[in-house]
C-alpha positions, 0 to 999 in steps of 0.5 A: 642334451645332457650325458646319459645317467649311466655315463655320469655314473661311470664318471663318478666311479672314475674320480678316485683314479683321476685324482690319484693320477692328477696328484701324482703329476702336481703333488698339490691337492688343490691343483690336482682337483682343478685338473680333475674338475677340468677333465670331468667338465670336458668329458661331460661337454664332449660325452658324444665323442666317447666311443663305448668300445673304448675303456672310459677310464683310459679316455678320462685319463687322457683328458686329465693328462691333456688338462694338465698339459694345458695347465703347464702351458698356462702356469709354468710353475706346475712343472717345477715343484719347489722343495718347500711346497713338497715338504709342506704337502708331506708334513700335512699328510705325515703319519707316525708310521716308521716308513714315512721317511722313505715315502718322503724320499720317494715322493721327492724323487718322483717330483724330480722326474721330468713331467713326461717321465713322471706321467708315464711312470705313474700310469704304468706303475701306479695305475697299472696300465699296460704300455699300450694303454699308457701310450693311448693316454699319452698319445705317444708310441708305445716304445716312447712310453717304455723308454720314459718308464725305463729312464724314470726307474733308473733315475728313481733308483739313482736318487734313492740309493744316493748315486744320482747327480743331485746338482743336475737334478738327473742321474749321472751318466754311466760309461758303457764299455 
């Protein structure tokens, strides 16, 4: 038995959010589309497992997140974004707006975050999920999401203002007295 038409319509409506989240994880349109396709296939195959009292988008984002984790396990290169791949991707999408340099810096800084930090940050900052909703998607405690987002914001601040340790790929440690 196939999924009901109303369910399939809701899936179609969620595709833009799935694509945005997947692209923020892998910074590659083709790989992001693979993650979205995998998530949609899983959702259609397991549509009976969806609890209608839940938010469908949260369920789909969780499926997409798990598809990304599966891809990471299968293809270890997805968690390491080569600077030349990032530059090529940004060049393809480059416009003639004056703030493109800042956008490239921000995307490069996001790419340097750990996958756990980047996924939490994207769910909270871009998808505008609450910490509780992001915790549901990531299947971790809410405090873990809060910690990852806090660390991600600190790392982004450090990298964008130039005070981060670029050699280590992480912001430098501060001594708290």
